[in-house]
C-alpha positions as CSV (number, residue, x, y, z in Angstrom):
1,M,22.3,-2.0,-2.6
2,I,19.1,-3.7,-3.6
3,K,19.8,-7.0,-5.4
4,G,16.3,-8.5,-5.5
5,I,12.7,-7.2,-5.9
6,I,9.4,-9.0,-5.3
7,F,6.3,-7.6,-6.9
8,D,2.6,-8.1,-6.2
9,V,0.2,-8.6,-9.1
10,D,-3.3,-7.0,-8.7
11,G,-2.9,-3.3,-8.6
12,T,0.9,-3.4,-8.7
13,T,2.2,-4.9,-12.0
14,L,-1.1,-5.5,-13.6
15,N,-4.5,-3.7,-13.8
16,T,-6.7,-6.7,-13.4
17,L,-9.7,-4.8,-12.1
18,N,-12.0,-4.9,-15.1
19,D,-11.7,-8.7,-15.5
20,L,-12.3,-9.2,-11.8
21,Y,-15.3,-6.9,-11.9
22,V,-17.0,-8.5,-14.9
23,S,-16.4,-12.0,-13.7
24,F,-17.6,-11.4,-10.1
25,N,-20.7,-9.6,-11.2
26,Q,-21.6,-12.3,-13.6
27,A,-21.4,-14.9,-10.8
28,L,-23.4,-12.6,-8.5
29,K,-26.1,-12.3,-11.1
30,E,-26.3,-16.1,-11.5
31,F,-27.0,-16.4,-7.8
32,D,-29.5,-13.5,-7.7
33,L,-27.3,-11.4,-5.5
34,P,-26.8,-7.6,-5.9
35,A,-24.1,-6.4,-8.2
36,K,-21.1,-4.6,-6.9
37,T,-19.4,-1.5,-8.2
38,K,-15.8,-1.4,-9.5
39,D,-14.7,0.4,-6.3
40,E,-16.3,-2.3,-4.1
41,I,-14.5,-5.0,-6.1
42,R,-11.3,-3.0,-5.9
43,M,-11.5,-2.8,-2.1
44,G,-12.4,-6.5,-1.8
45,V,-9.3,-7.7,-3.8
46,G,-6.0,-8.6,-2.2
47,S,-6.5,-11.5,0.2
48,G,-7.7,-14.2,-2.1
49,F,-11.1,-15.4,-3.5
50,K,-12.7,-16.4,-0.3
51,V,-12.1,-13.0,1.3
52,L,-13.4,-11.3,-1.9
53,V,-16.6,-13.4,-1.7
54,D,-17.0,-12.6,2.0
55,R,-16.6,-8.8,1.5
56,C,-18.8,-8.6,-1.6
57,T,-21.9,-10.6,-0.6
58,P,-24.8,-9.5,1.7
59,A,-24.3,-10.2,5.4
60,D,-27.1,-12.8,5.4
61,T,-25.6,-14.9,2.6
62,S,-25.2,-18.5,3.8
63,E,-21.8,-20.2,3.9
64,E,-23.0,-22.8,1.4
65,T,-24.0,-20.1,-1.1
66,K,-20.7,-18.3,-0.6
67,K,-18.8,-21.5,-1.3
68,E,-20.9,-22.2,-4.5
69,L,-20.5,-18.6,-5.6
70,G,-16.7,-18.8,-5.1
71,V,-16.5,-21.9,-7.3
72,R,-18.6,-20.4,-10.0
73,Y,-16.6,-17.1,-9.8
74,G,-13.4,-19.1,-10.3
75,E,-14.9,-20.8,-13.4
76,I,-16.0,-17.5,-14.9
77,Y,-12.7,-15.8,-14.1
78,S,-10.8,-18.6,-15.7
79,E,-12.4,-17.6,-19.0
80,N,-12.0,-13.9,-18.5
81,Y,-8.7,-13.3,-16.6
82,R,-6.6,-12.4,-19.6
83,K,-9.2,-10.5,-21.6
84,T,-8.5,-6.9,-20.6
85,T,-5.8,-7.2,-18.0
86,V,-2.7,-5.2,-18.9
87,P,0.5,-3.9,-17.3
88,Y,0.3,-0.4,-15.8
89,D,2.1,2.3,-17.7
90,G,5.8,2.1,-17.0
91,I,5.8,-1.4,-15.6
92,K,7.3,-3.2,-18.6
93,E,10.0,-0.5,-18.9
94,L,10.8,-0.8,-15.2
95,L,11.1,-4.6,-15.3
96,K,13.4,-4.4,-18.3
97,A,15.6,-1.7,-16.7
98,L,15.9,-3.8,-13.5
99,Q,16.7,-6.9,-15.5
100,E,19.4,-5.0,-17.3
101,K,20.9,-4.1,-13.9
102,N,20.9,-7.8,-13.0
103,I,18.3,-7.3,-10.2
104,A,16.7,-10.6,-9.3
105,L,12.9,-10.3,-9.9
106,A,10.0,-12.3,-8.7
107,I,6.2,-12.1,-8.5
108,S,4.1,-13.0,-5.4
109,S,0.3,-12.8,-5.1
110,N,-2.7,-14.1,-3.2
111,K,-4.3,-14.8,-6.6
112,S,-4.4,-18.4,-7.6
113,D,-1.0,-19.7,-8.8
114,R,-2.3,-20.7,-12.3
115,Y,-3.7,-17.3,-12.9
116,V,-0.5,-15.6,-11.8
117,K,1.6,-17.8,-14.1
118,G,-0.8,-17.3,-17.0
119,L,-0.7,-13.5,-16.6
120,A,3.1,-13.4,-16.3
121,E,3.5,-15.5,-19.4
122,K,1.2,-13.3,-21.4
123,N,2.3,-9.9,-20.2
124,F,6.0,-10.3,-19.3
125,P,7.4,-13.0,-21.7
126,D,10.8,-11.4,-21.8
127,I,11.4,-11.1,-18.1
128,G,13.4,-13.9,-16.4
129,F,11.7,-14.1,-13.0
130,V,13.3,-16.1,-10.3
131,E,9.9,-17.2,-9.2
132,V,6.3,-16.5,-10.2
133,M,4.2,-17.4,-7.2
134,G,0.5,-17.3,-6.5
135,A,-1.6,-19.0,-3.9
136,R,-0.5,-22.6,-3.6
137,E,-0.8,-25.5,-1.2
138,G,1.5,-25.3,1.7
139,F,1.9,-21.5,1.7
140,P,-0.5,-19.4,3.7
141,H,-1.9,-16.2,2.1
142,K,-0.1,-13.0,2.6
143,P,0.7,-11.2,4.9
144,D,2.1,-14.5,6.2
145,P,5.8,-14.2,5.1
146,K,6.4,-17.9,4.2
147,G,6.0,-17.4,0.4
148,T,8.2,-14.3,0.5
149,N,10.9,-16.0,2.5
150,F,10.8,-18.9,0.0
151,I,11.4,-16.5,-2.8
152,I,14.2,-14.7,-1.0
153,D,15.9,-18.1,-0.4
154,K,15.5,-19.0,-4.0
155,M,17.1,-15.7,-4.9
156,G,20.0,-16.5,-2.7
157,L,20.0,-13.0,-1.2
158,K,20.2,-11.4,2.3
159,K,17.0,-9.8,3.4
160,E,18.6,-6.4,3.6
161,D,19.2,-6.6,-0.2
162,V,15.5,-7.2,-1.1
163,M,12.4,-5.1,-1.6
164,Y,8.8,-6.0,-1.6
165,V,6.6,-3.8,-3.9
166,G,2.8,-3.7,-3.6
167,D,-0.2,-1.5,-3.7
168,S,-2.0,-2.6,-0.4
169,D,-1.6,-2.8,3.3
170,I,-1.4,-6.6,2.9
171,D,1.7,-6.2,0.7
172,I,3.4,-3.8,3.1
173,L,2.7,-6.1,6.1
174,T,4.0,-9.0,4.1
175,G,7.3,-7.3,3.4
176,K,7.6,-6.2,7.0
177,N,6.8,-9.7,8.3
178,A,9.5,-11.0,6.1
179,G,12.0,-8.4,7.2
180,V,12.6,-6.6,3.9
181,K,12.2,-3.0,2.7
182,T,8.6,-2.2,1.7
183,V,7.5,-0.1,-1.3
184,G,3.9,1.1,-1.8
185,C,2.6,2.2,-5.2
186,L,-0.2,4.7,-5.7
187,W,-1.4,3.6,-9.1
188,G,-3.1,0.5,-7.8
189,F,-6.1,-0.4,-5.6
190,R,-5.4,1.4,-2.4
191,D,-4.5,5.0,-1.4
192,R,-1.6,6.8,0.2
193,E,-3.2,6.9,3.6
194,T,-3.6,3.1,3.6
195,L,0.1,2.6,2.6
196,E,1.3,5.1,5.1
197,K,-0.7,3.6,7.9
198,A,0.7,0.2,7.1
199,G,4.2,1.7,7.4
200,A,5.6,1.6,3.8
201,D,9.2,2.6,3.7
202,I,8.8,4.2,0.3
203,I,5.8,5.3,-1.6
204,L,5.9,5.7,-5.4
205,S,3.7,7.8,-7.7
206,E,4.9,6.0,-10.9
207,P,6.8,2.8,-11.6
208,L,10.1,4.2,-12.9
209,E,10.6,6.1,-9.7
210,L,11.7,2.9,-8.2
211,L,15.0,3.0,-10.1
212,K,16.4,5.8,-7.9
213,Y,16.0,3.7,-4.7
214,I,17.9,0.6,-5.7
215,D,21.5,1.9,-5.7
């Protein structure tokens, strides 16, 4: 029986795409770099700010410019990150149902720790997460399992009793590297083919489907 579930943020619990898109394109404009579409931003998200900058700037962009762009993007996103971001339909209901079943819940993301905490506080104030964890010093970005293992230890659970839920190949690989069951979701930033190729144990079409897999 599943006793603990760890959720990703971008594309899994929260639709963050518009705030990311607006913020990144504002930064690009300030550096006279070409704008990116929402789909390009969507495909760039998942491995942290630096990877997003690498993926969404021209190949001849200097490392110095990328660094400065990343700093400016962070400043802009700090002002925008809670403007239009909302939970996906069914996520609040799912989390409440899981909490009522005494399932230990946690959030893990490659997004900066302060953004993850701020978003959780705004969108899920009634959920008692065991841990809300973003990118922080001492923990490599996913798919490294160090952060996931830290959360599992904090839950006090065996790995066979834990699920990792996410929308990307990075999330599925994170769960596999940690040795837990992996769940891919189709409402987020990646498609079924990506999740299947990564080896997701379960693929969901909508959040409340998860309830049938926990007993």
